DOLUM-119565 format. One record per atom (N, C-alpha, C, CB): residue number from 1; x, y, z. Coordinates in Angstrom, 2 decimals, decimal comma, padded with zeros to 5 digits. Glycine has a CB too. Layout:
<pts>
k:NUM&x:X&y:Y&z:Z $
...
</pts>
This chain:
<pts>
k:1&x:138,68&y:105,91&z:052,34 $
k:1&x:137,54&y:105,55&z:053,08 $
k:1&x:138,09&y:106,14&z:054,46 $
k:1&x:137,13&y:103,87&z:053,03 $
k:2&x:137,36&y:106,48&z:055,20 $
k:2&x:137,06&y:106,51&z:056,37 $
k:2&x:137,08&y:105,70&z:057,67 $
k:2&x:136,30&y:106,73&z:056,19 $
k:3&x:137,87&y:105,24&z:058,71 $
k:3&x:137,83&y:104,04&z:059,56 $
k:3&x:137,53&y:105,05&z:060,81 $
k:3&x:139,34&y:102,93&z:059,60 $
k:4&x:136,77&y:104,28&z:061,78 $
k:4&x:136,37&y:104,90&z:063,19 $
k:4&x:135,95&y:103,33&z:063,49 $
k:4&x:134,97&y:106,37&z:063,31 $
k:5&x:135,94&y:103,59&z:065,13 $
k:5&x:135,53&y:102,35&z:066,01 $
k:5&x:134,16&y:102,19&z:066,10 $
k:5&x:136,03&y:102,42&z:067,43 $
k:6&x:133,72&y:101,31&z:066,11 $
k:6&x:132,03&y:101,22&z:066,70 $
k:6&x:131,68&y:102,22&z:067,41 $
k:6&x:131,64&y:100,07&z:067,65 $
k:7&x:132,38&y:102,42&z:068,97 $
k:7&x:131,61&y:103,51&z:069,93 $
k:7&x:131,64&y:104,73&z:069,18 $
k:7&x:132,32&y:103,80&z:071,44 $
k:8&x:132,50&y:105,13&z:068,35 $
k:8&x:132,60&y:106,52&z:067,93 $
k:8&x:131,45&y:106,77&z:066,71 $
k:8&x:134,19&y:106,83&z:067,41 $
k:9&x:131,34&y:105,60&z:066,17 $
k:9&x:130,33&y:105,52&z:065,25 $
k:9&x:128,94&y:105,92&z:065,58 $
k:9&x:130,31&y:104,31&z:064,85 $
k:10&x:128,60&y:104,85&z:066,78 $
k:10&x:127,47&y:104,71&z:067,41 $
k:10&x:127,20&y:106,26&z:068,09 $
k:10&x:127,61&y:103,45&z:068,45 $
k:11&x:128,04&y:106,68&z:068,29 $
k:11&x:127,95&y:108,19&z:069,02 $
k:11&x:127,80&y:109,34&z:068,09 $
k:11&x:129,28&y:108,53&z:069,88 $
k:12&x:128,29&y:109,16&z:066,90 $
k:12&x:127,99&y:110,36&z:066,13 $
k:12&x:127,20&y:109,77&z:064,94 $
k:12&x:129,36&y:111,22&z:065,68 $
k:13&x:126,04&y:108,84&z:064,78 $
k:13&x:125,78&y:108,22&z:064,08 $
k:13&x:124,87&y:109,16&z:062,76 $
k:13&x:125,27&y:107,19&z:064,86 $
k:14&x:123,91&y:110,27&z:063,17 $
k:14&x:123,80&y:111,24&z:062,31 $
k:14&x:124,68&y:111,70&z:061,33 $
k:14&x:123,58&y:112,04&z:062,87 $
k:15&x:125,89&y:112,36&z:061,70 $
k:15&x:126,41&y:113,01&z:061,06 $
k:15&x:127,36&y:111,76&z:059,99 $
k:15&x:127,07&y:114,09&z:062,00 $
k:16&x:127,49&y:110,47&z:060,23 $
k:16&x:127,99&y:109,64&z:059,55 $
k:16&x:126,83&y:109,20&z:058,26 $
k:16&x:128,47&y:108,58&z:060,55 $
k:17&x:125,63&y:108,96&z:058,91 $
k:17&x:124,46&y:109,01&z:057,77 $
k:17&x:124,63&y:109,89&z:056,77 $
k:17&x:123,15&y:109,34&z:058,27 $
k:18&x:124,80&y:111,14&z:057,25 $
k:18&x:124,92&y:112,22&z:056,26 $
k:18&x:126,19&y:111,79&z:055,44 $
k:18&x:125,08&y:113,74&z:056,97 $
k:19&x:126,97&y:111,79&z:055,89 $
k:19&x:128,17&y:111,35&z:054,68 $
k:19&x:128,04&y:110,34&z:054,02 $
k:19&x:129,46&y:111,10&z:055,08 $
k:20&x:127,74&y:109,41&z:054,30 $
k:20&x:127,25&y:107,92&z:053,99 $
k:20&x:126,59&y:108,30&z:052,74 $
k:20&x:126,17&y:107,11&z:055,17 $
k:21&x:125,33&y:108,99&z:053,09 $
k:21&x:124,33&y:108,89&z:052,08 $
k:21&x:124,14&y:110,13&z:050,97 $
k:21&x:123,07&y:108,69&z:052,84 $
k:22&x:124,55&y:111,11&z:051,66 $
k:22&x:124,36&y:112,65&z:050,87 $
k:22&x:125,99&y:112,78&z:050,23 $
k:22&x:123,87&y:114,26&z:052,25 $
k:23&x:127,24&y:112,76&z:050,87 $
k:23&x:128,47&y:112,81&z:050,21 $
k:23&x:128,84&y:111,80&z:049,51 $
k:23&x:129,36&y:113,02&z:050,95 $
k:24&x:127,96&y:110,40&z:049,68 $
k:24&x:128,65&y:109,19&z:049,13 $
k:24&x:129,84&y:109,08&z:049,71 $
k:24&x:128,84&y:109,17&z:047,69 $
k:25&x:130,55&y:108,70&z:050,84 $
k:25&x:131,52&y:108,42&z:051,59 $
k:25&x:131,42&y:107,19&z:052,31 $
k:25&x:131,70&y:109,37&z:052,33 $
k:26&x:131,74&y:106,26&z:051,95 $
k:26&x:131,77&y:105,11&z:052,70 $
k:26&x:132,56&y:105,17&z:053,96 $
k:26&x:132,23&y:104,12&z:051,92 $
k:27&x:132,55&y:104,33&z:055,05 $
k:27&x:133,18&y:104,14&z:056,05 $
k:27&x:133,02&y:102,69&z:056,63 $
k:27&x:132,85&y:105,10&z:056,84 $
k:28&x:134,64&y:102,43&z:057,31 $
k:28&x:135,00&y:100,88&z:057,81 $
k:28&x:135,28&y:101,38&z:059,09 $
k:28&x:136,36&y:099,92&z:057,05 $
k:29&x:133,97&y:100,57&z:060,07 $
k:29&x:133,98&y:100,45&z:061,02 $
k:29&x:134,59&y:099,50&z:062,15 $
k:29&x:133,21&y:100,56&z:060,92 $
k:30&x:135,19&y:099,50&z:062,60 $
k:30&x:135,88&y:098,46&z:063,42 $
k:30&x:135,49&y:098,08&z:064,96 $
k:30&x:137,25&y:098,87&z:063,43 $
k:31&x:134,90&y:096,65&z:065,82 $
k:31&x:134,36&y:096,55&z:066,77 $
k:31&x:135,71&y:096,74&z:067,80 $
k:31&x:133,49&y:095,32&z:066,74 $
k:32&x:135,27&y:096,28&z:068,87 $
k:32&x:136,17&y:095,97&z:070,09 $
k:32&x:136,80&y:094,81&z:069,88 $
k:32&x:135,47&y:095,87&z:071,40 $
k:33&x:136,49&y:093,82&z:069,05 $
k:33&x:137,62&y:092,51&z:068,64 $
k:33&x:138,47&y:092,97&z:067,40 $
k:33&x:136,75&y:090,91&z:068,12 $
k:34&x:138,26&y:093,92&z:066,82 $
k:34&x:138,93&y:094,13&z:065,83 $
k:34&x:138,62&y:093,69&z:064,35 $
k:34&x:139,91&y:093,73&z:066,19 $
k:35&x:137,09&y:093,25&z:064,40 $
k:35&x:136,52&y:092,88&z:063,23 $
k:35&x:136,07&y:094,01&z:062,55 $
k:35&x:135,53&y:091,98&z:063,41 $
k:36&x:135,76&y:094,41&z:061,23 $
k:36&x:135,22&y:095,30&z:060,30 $
k:36&x:134,18&y:095,07&z:059,50 $
k:36&x:136,02&y:095,63&z:059,60 $
k:37&x:133,43&y:096,46&z:059,47 $
k:37&x:132,57&y:096,18&z:058,33 $
k:37&x:132,45&y:097,44&z:057,44 $
k:37&x:131,15&y:095,71&z:058,82 $
k:38&x:131,83&y:097,41&z:056,40 $
k:38&x:131,69&y:098,71&z:055,78 $
k:38&x:130,37&y:099,02&z:055,56 $
k:38&x:132,38&y:098,83&z:054,58 $
k:39&x:130,12&y:100,21&z:055,92 $
k:39&x:128,57&y:101,31&z:055,37 $
k:39&x:128,63&y:101,87&z:054,21 $
k:39&x:128,23&y:102,70&z:056,24 $
k:40&x:127,69&y:101,54&z:053,33 $
k:40&x:127,95&y:102,48&z:052,38 $
k:40&x:126,01&y:102,75&z:051,78 $
k:40&x:129,33&y:101,70&z:051,05 $
k:41&x:126,17&y:103,65&z:051,33 $
k:41&x:124,44&y:104,38&z:050,94 $
k:41&x:124,28&y:102,98&z:049,98 $
k:41&x:124,29&y:106,49&z:049,77 $
k:42&x:122,96&y:102,72&z:049,93 $
k:42&x:121,88&y:101,97&z:049,47 $
k:42&x:122,43&y:101,99&z:047,51 $
k:42&x:120,12&y:102,91&z:050,04 $
k:43&x:122,22&y:103,56&z:047,31 $
k:43&x:122,46&y:104,05&z:046,19 $
k:43&x:124,09&y:103,63&z:045,83 $
k:43&x:122,08&y:105,56&z:046,28 $
k:44&x:124,73&y:103,91&z:046,41 $
k:44&x:126,00&y:103,27&z:046,00 $
k:44&x:126,25&y:101,85&z:045,90 $
k:44&x:126,89&y:103,67&z:046,76 $
k:45&x:125,69&y:100,91&z:046,80 $
k:45&x:125,76&y:099,91&z:046,59 $
k:45&x:125,45&y:099,20&z:045,58 $
k:45&x:125,46&y:099,65&z:047,22 $
k:46&x:124,12&y:099,70&z:045,01 $
k:46&x:123,49&y:099,21&z:043,65 $
k:46&x:124,35&y:099,40&z:042,48 $
k:46&x:122,18&y:099,95&z:043,33 $
k:47&x:124,98&y:100,91&z:042,78 $
k:47&x:126,07&y:101,29&z:041,43 $
k:47&x:127,21&y:100,43&z:041,33 $
k:47&x:126,77&y:102,82&z:041,51 $
k:48&x:127,97&y:099,99&z:042,56 $
k:48&x:128,93&y:098,80&z:042,54 $
k:48&x:128,22&y:097,46&z:041,98 $
k:48&x:129,48&y:098,53&z:044,08 $
k:49&x:127,05&y:096,85&z:042,28 $
k:49&x:126,55&y:095,81&z:041,87 $
k:49&x:126,26&y:095,82&z:040,69 $
k:49&x:125,70&y:095,48&z:042,46 $
k:50&x:125,81&y:096,75&z:039,98 $
k:50&x:125,68&y:096,93&z:038,46 $
k:50&x:127,05&y:097,28&z:037,73 $
k:50&x:124,63&y:098,12&z:038,17 $
k:51&x:127,87&y:097,78&z:037,83 $
k:51&x:129,47&y:098,14&z:037,55 $
k:51&x:129,93&y:096,31&z:037,69 $
k:51&x:130,41&y:099,53&z:039,11 $
k:52&x:129,83&y:095,58&z:038,90 $
k:52&x:130,57&y:094,32&z:039,14 $
k:52&x:130,12&y:093,46&z:037,74 $
k:52&x:130,07&y:093,53&z:040,74 $
k:53&x:127,99&y:093,67&z:037,83 $
k:53&x:127,74&y:093,06&z:036,62 $
k:53&x:128,23&y:093,18&z:035,12 $
k:53&x:126,72&y:093,21&z:036,58 $
k:54&x:128,46&y:094,21&z:034,70 $
k:54&x:128,49&y:094,87&z:033,60 $
k:54&x:130,25&y:093,99&z:033,47 $
k:54&x:128,18&y:096,85&z:033,75 $
k:55&x:131,02&y:094,51&z:034,18 $
k:55&x:132,51&y:094,01&z:034,25 $
k:55&x:132,73&y:092,27&z:033,99 $
k:55&x:133,09&y:094,43&z:035,89 $
k:56&x:131,62&y:091,47&z:034,72 $
k:56&x:131,73&y:090,32&z:034,55 $
k:56&x:131,29&y:089,51&z:033,40 $
k:56&x:131,35&y:089,98&z:035,42 $
k:57&x:129,99&y:090,74&z:032,46 $
k:57&x:129,43&y:089,98&z:031,46 $
k:57&x:130,21&y:090,00&z:030,38 $
k:57&x:128,20&y:090,36&z:031,13 $
k:58&x:130,89&y:089,23&z:029,81 $
k:58&x:131,85&y:089,30&z:028,50 $
k:58&x:131,17&y:089,78&z:027,11 $
k:58&x:132,46&y:087,78&z:028,21 $
k:59&x:130,04&y:089,59&z:027,12 $
k:59&x:129,25&y:089,79&z:025,61 $
k:59&x:128,92&y:091,27&z:025,79 $
k:59&x:127,65&y:088,74&z:025,31 $
k:60&x:128,48&y:091,29&z:027,21 $
k:60&x:128,05&y:093,02&z:027,37 $
k:60&x:129,69&y:094,03&z:026,87 $
k:60&x:127,51&y:093,43&z:029,65 $
k:61&x:130,63&y:093,37&z:027,88 $
k:61&x:131,83&y:094,29&z:027,55 $
k:61&x:132,38&y:094,23&z:025,86 $
k:61&x:133,15&y:093,77&z:028,63 $
k:62&x:132,12&y:093,60&z:025,51 $
k:62&x:132,52&y:093,24&z:023,99 $
k:62&x:131,90&y:094,09&z:023,20 $
k:62&x:132,16&y:091,83&z:023,49 $
k:63&x:130,25&y:094,61&z:023,61 $
k:63&x:129,30&y:095,27&z:022,96 $
k:63&x:129,52&y:096,75&z:022,90 $
k:63&x:128,09&y:094,96&z:023,55 $
k:64&x:129,90&y:097,04&z:024,40 $
k:64&x:130,55&y:098,38&z:025,06 $
k:64&x:131,83&y:098,44&z:024,01 $
k:64&x:131,06&y:098,23&z:026,97 $
k:65&x:132,63&y:097,77&z:024,01 $
k:65&x:133,76&y:098,25&z:023,43 $
k:65&x:133,68&y:098,31&z:022,22 $
k:65&x:134,78&y:097,68&z:023,68 $
k:66&x:132,68&y:097,43&z:020,98 $
k:66&x:132,54&y:098,05&z:019,82 $
k:66&x:131,84&y:099,27&z:019,77 $
k:66&x:132,04&y:097,27&z:019,04 $
k:67&x:130,95&y:099,52&z:020,72 $
k:67&x:130,38&y:101,02&z:020,85 $
k:67&x:131,55&y:102,37&z:020,74 $
k:67&x:129,63&y:101,08&z:022,46 $
k:68&x:132,21&y:102,03&z:021,59 $
k:68&x:133,44&y:102,66&z:021,91 $
k:68&x:134,11&y:103,16&z:020,81 $
k:68&x:134,27&y:101,85&z:022,57 $
k:69&x:134,34&y:102,14&z:019,84 $
k:69&x:135,10&y:102,31&z:018,47 $
k:69&x:134,62&y:103,58&z:017,88 $
k:69&x:134,85&y:101,08&z:017,41 $
k:70&x:132,83&y:103,50&z:018,19 $
k:70&x:132,63&y:104,79&z:017,19 $
k:70&x:131,81&y:105,94&z:018,01 $
k:70&x:131,68&y:104,33&z:015,71 $
k:71&x:132,36&y:105,82&z:018,95 $
k:71&x:132,45&y:107,13&z:020,05 $
k:71&x:133,17&y:108,29&z:019,45 $
k:71&x:133,32&y:106,76&z:021,49 $
k:72&x:132,58&y:109,74&z:018,95 $
k:72&x:132,93&y:110,67&z:018,90 $
k:72&x:134,17&y:111,37&z:019,57 $
k:72&x:132,08&y:110,99&z:019,03 $
k:73&x:135,13&y:110,96&z:018,98 $
k:73&x:136,41&y:111,79&z:019,74 $
k:73&x:136,31&y:113,27&z:020,35 $
k:73&x:137,57&y:111,96&z:018,68 $
k:74&x:135,20&y:113,95&z:019,54 $
k:74&x:135,36&y:115,45&z:020,24 $
k:74&x:134,46&y:115,31&z:021,24 $
k:74&x:135,01&y:116,83&z:019,32 $
k:75&x:133,53&y:114,37&z:021,63 $
k:75&x:132,81&y:114,50&z:022,79 $
k:75&x:133,10&y:114,27&z:024,17 $
k:75&x:131,98&y:113,91&z:022,62 $
k:76&x:133,17&y:115,51&z:024,87 $
k:76&x:133,79&y:114,88&z:026,73 $
k:76&x:133,58&y:114,01&z:027,42 $
k:76&x:133,57&y:115,48&z:027,81 $
k:77&x:134,06&y:113,61&z:028,03 $
k:77&x:133,80&y:112,70&z:029,31 $
k:77&x:133,96&y:113,22&z:030,66 $
k:77&x:134,66&y:111,58&z:029,29 $
k:78&x:133,23&y:114,18&z:030,83 $
k:78&x:133,24&y:115,12&z:031,92 $
k:78&x:132,56&y:114,42&z:033,37 $
k:78&x:132,38&y:116,46&z:031,39 $
k:79&x:133,53&y:114,43&z:034,01 $
k:79&x:132,99&y:113,83&z:035,49 $
k:79&x:131,66&y:114,22&z:035,87 $
k:79&x:133,87&y:114,32&z:036,70 $
k:80&x:130,41&y:113,58&z:036,52 $
k:80&x:129,15&y:114,00&z:036,35 $
k:80&x:128,06&y:114,51&z:035,50 $
k:80&x:129,18&y:114,48&z:036,81 $
k:81&x:128,72&y:114,38&z:034,35 $
k:81&x:127,95&y:114,58&z:033,28 $
k:81&x:127,05&y:113,42&z:032,81 $
k:81&x:128,78&y:114,97&z:032,29 $
k:82&x:126,07&y:113,11&z:031,95 $
k:82&x:125,40&y:112,13&z:031,78 $
k:82&x:126,53&y:111,49&z:030,41 $
k:82&x:123,68&y:112,57&z:031,53 $
k:83&x:126,37&y:110,29&z:030,34 $
k:83&x:127,39&y:109,78&z:028,97 $
k:83&x:126,20&y:108,72&z:028,43 $
k:83&x:129,29&y:108,78&z:029,47 $
k:84&x:126,37&y:108,39&z:027,37 $
k:84&x:125,35&y:107,71&z:026,64 $
k:84&x:126,07&y:106,67&z:025,92 $
k:84&x:124,53&y:108,63&z:025,70 $
k:85&x:125,99&y:105,15&z:025,83 $
k:85&x:126,95&y:104,74&z:025,00 $
k:85&x:126,12&y:103,61&z:024,12 $
k:85&x:128,28&y:104,23&z:025,82 $
k:86&x:125,99&y:103,35&z:023,18 $
k:86&x:125,16&y:102,38&z:022,22 $
k:86&x:125,67&y:101,58&z:022,36 $
k:86&x:124,93&y:102,48&z:020,93 $
k:87&x:124,48&y:100,39&z:022,45 $
k:87&x:124,94&y:098,71&z:023,25 $
k:87&x:124,07&y:098,36&z:022,02 $
k:87&x:124,31&y:098,03&z:025,31 $
k:88&x:124,51&y:097,70&z:020,55 $
k:88&x:124,37&y:097,83&z:019,27 $
k:88&x:122,90&y:098,00&z:019,51 $
k:88&x:124,94&y:096,69&z:018,32 $
k:89&x:121,88&y:097,58&z:019,33 $
k:89&x:120,52&y:098,23&z:018,66 $
k:89&x:120,06&y:098,98&z:019,69 $
k:89&x:119,31&y:097,20&z:018,15 $
k:90&x:120,59&y:099,20&z:021,04 $
k:90&x:119,75&y:099,32&z:022,06 $
k:90&x:120,48&y:100,52&z:022,81 $
k:90&x:119,52&y:097,93&z:022,87 $
k:91&x:120,47&y:101,03&z:023,49 $
k:91&x:120,77&y:102,40&z:024,27 $
k:91&x:121,01&y:101,77&z:025,66 $
k:91&x:119,42&y:103,65&z:024,27 $
k:92&x:122,24&y:102,19&z:026,41 $
k:92&x:122,44&y:102,21&z:027,90 $
k:92&x:123,01&y:103,41&z:028,41 $
k:92&x:123,29&y:101,15&z:028,33 $
k:93&x:122,33&y:103,85&z:029,56 $
k:93&x:122,70&y:105,37&z:029,87 $
k:93&x:123,69&y:104,72&z:031,48 $
k:93&x:120,84&y:106,76&z:030,18 $
k:94&x:124,65&y:105,33&z:031,95 $
k:94&x:125,01&y:105,86&z:032,68 $
k:94&x:125,72&y:106,72&z:033,46 $
k:94&x:124,96&y:105,54&z:032,72 $
k:95&x:126,29&y:106,94&z:034,46 $
k:95&x:126,87&y:108,42&z:035,06 $
k:95&x:128,20&y:107,93&z:034,85 $
k:95&x:126,50&y:108,99&z:036,82 $
k:96&x:128,88&y:109,21&z:034,39 $
k:96&x:130,41&y:109,08&z:033,83 $
k:96&x:131,10&y:108,41&z:035,83 $
k:96&x:131,27&y:111,38&z:032,98 $
k:97&x:130,41&y:109,32&z:036,64 $
k:97&x:131,05&y:108,93&z:038,04 $
k:97&x:131,14&y:107,71&z:038,53 $
k:97&x:130,48&y:109,48&z:039,00 $
k:98&x:132,30&y:106,85&z:038,91 $
k:98&x:132,56&y:105,88&z:039,32 $
k:98&x:132,23&y:104,85&z:038,17 $
k:98&x:131,98&y:105,80&z:040,51 $
k:99&x:132,27&y:104,93&z:037,25 $
k:99&x:132,67&y:104,53&z:036,00 $
k:99&x:133,87&y:104,43&z:035,28 $
k:99&x:132,15&y:105,05&z:035,43 $
k:100&x:134,84&y:105,15&z:035,72 $
k:100&x:136,22&y:105,16&z:035,18 $
k:100&x:136,80&y:103,68&z:034,75 $
k:100&x:137,18&y:105,82&z:036,30 $
k:101&x:136,91&y:103,30&z:035,72 $
k:101&x:137,34&y:102,06&z:035,16 $
k:101&x:136,55&y:101,09&z:034,35 $
k:101&x:137,75&y:101,41&z:036,09 $
k:102&x:135,29&y:101,15&z:034,22 $
k:102&x:134,67&y:100,57&z:032,93 $
k:102&x:135,00&y:101,12&z:031,63 $
k:102&x:133,29&y:100,66&z:033,00 $
k:103&x:134,73&y:102,57&z:031,63 $
k:103&x:135,56&y:103,33&z:030,60 $
k:103&x:136,72&y:102,85&z:029,85 $
k:103&x:136,02&y:104,37&z:031,18 $
k:104&x:137,67&y:102,95&z:031,25 $
k:104&x:139,34&y:102,74&z:030,86 $
k:104&x:139,29&y:100,99&z:030,41 $
k:104&x:140,65&y:103,13&z:032,58 $
k:105&x:138,34&y:100,33&z:030,75 $
k:105&x:138,69&y:098,75&z:030,34 $
k:105&x:138,10&y:098,69&z:028,86 $
k:105&x:137,86&y:097,43&z:031,46 $
k:106&x:137,06&y:099,29&z:029,06 $
k:106&x:136,29&y:099,19&z:027,54 $
k:106&x:137,14&y:099,65&z:026,74 $
k:106&x:134,94&y:100,01&z:027,26 $
k:107&x:138,15&y:101,10&z:026,72 $
k:107&x:138,69&y:101,45&z:025,69 $
k:107&x:140,03&y:100,60&z:025,31 $
k:107&x:138,86&y:102,78&z:025,85 $
k:108&x:140,58&y:099,89&z:026,34 $
k:108&x:141,64&y:098,95&z:026,34 $
k:108&x:141,09&y:097,77&z:025,34 $
k:108&x:141,99&y:098,43&z:027,92 $
k:109&x:139,81&y:097,17&z:025,39 $
k:109&x:139,68&y:096,43&z:024,53 $
k:109&x:139,08&y:096,87&z:023,29 $
k:109&x:139,16&y:095,56&z:025,01 $
k:110&x:138,93&y:098,04&z:023,13 $
k:110&x:138,53&y:098,54&z:021,67 $
k:110&x:139,95&y:098,32&z:020,81 $
k:110&x:137,98&y:100,37&z:021,66 $
k:111&x:140,74&y:099,13&z:021,80 $
k:111&x:142,50&y:099,65&z:021,20 $
k:111&x:143,16&y:098,29&z:020,80 $
k:111&x:143,75&y:100,50&z:022,67 $
k:112&x:142,33&y:096,84&z:021,39 $
k:112&x:142,93&y:095,43&z:020,82 $
k:112&x:144,16&y:095,26&z:021,91 $
k:112&x:143,54&y:095,51&z:018,95 $
</pts>
């Protein structure tokens, strides 16, 4: 994550907005008193909140774990491709990008 001063952030705000929103690069900004804050795009924030919700929901994690046990081992998991995971009778879709921790955790649960 890039880290810059508040003054530099303000001077090049347009450039940082491009990086944050289009390149999905969060930035840590430090003010003159040494206090930090992080700027992320709304899309990235919502994605992180969804991931945290899923990781904290034990029932959903168990359902994902069970569905991972039935996943076709020949089906690739390429970054940027859309993946589908069956959650009991329903189907929940998500993008593999940013989901590595969730998928790894699910695989660990499935392995026992």
